[in-house]
N, C-alpha and C positions, 0 to 999 in steps of 0.2 A: 417766678410763679412759685409757689410753694405747691409741693405734692402732699396732698392727703394719703395718709394710709387706710387701709383697706380695715373697716370694722367688723366685727362677729356677724353682724347683720348680712352686710354684703357678703361675707365670706360664705354663708350659709347660702345665700341666694345662689350665687356662682356654682357653688359644687352642686346645686339642685340642678340647674341649668346643664351642667356638666354631665350630670347622671343620666338625664335625658339624652343629652347631645350623643352619647357613648352608648345607650340603649337603643338608640335610632339606627348608630351606624356599625353596629355589631350584628351580624347575623346569627350567632350560635344563641341567642335571647330567644324565648318563645314570641310566637306572634301576637299574642294578646299584649305580654308586656310592651313590645314593641309599637302595638296599634297605642296603647295608655302613652308611652312616652312621646310618639307623634303630636298626640293629642294635647299635652302638656308642653312641649315645646313650640307648638303653632301658636298656642295662647300665649305664652311668655316673649316670643318673638312680635306679637303685635303690638305691645308697649314699647318696643325699643326701635329705633332709627336703622337704618341699614347699618351705617357705622358701627354702630352699638352690636348688633348681631354680630357683623363681622369680627369684631374686637373678641369677643364671648367665643364665639366658635374656634378662633385662632388659639386663645389663651386657656379658656374655660376647658373648652372641648378638645384641643388637639395638644393641649398643653406646651404650648409656646410662651417664650418670654416675652414680656411687655417690648422690651430694649429689642428684641428680635424684630417684633412686628414694626417697630417705630422705623429701623434701620431698613428694612424691607418697602416700607412706605416712604420711605424719605420724610419723615415727620418725628419733631422732638419726642424726646420718651416723656417729657412731663405732660405734652399733649395727650397723648396715647393712654397713660395712667388715669388722668382724669376722664377720657373717653370710658375707659374700663370701672372706674369706680361710678362714673354717673349711670353706666349701664346695670351696673348692679345694685345701686340704688333702686333703680324702677323695677329691676326685678325683685327684690325685697317688697316692696311695694306692692306688686302682684301676686305674690305668693301670699302676702300678708290677708287680700283682699280674698284669695281662694282658699281656704282651710283645706289642708291636707295634701296642697301642691308641692312644698317643700321638703 
């Protein structure tokens, strides 16, 4: 299996997801920003599978390395990397369909 590398579109989408994830999980932000982030995160997660949400939460949100997540899950790194890339592509499609989200 050949692992693809993340492209600019996927990276921007993962960064937007991470920004909202952190906003929801950081108590020092104002309530309006947290509500906006919750709405954005809820909409983004609606287009993802549970596994895709998990890999994005761990890697984009918490900053874990894909290799760490793969080892903890007992799965090959290539499989987890593909899962992350697929999720990032779905996010990019979602954010492009919703202007102002990314």
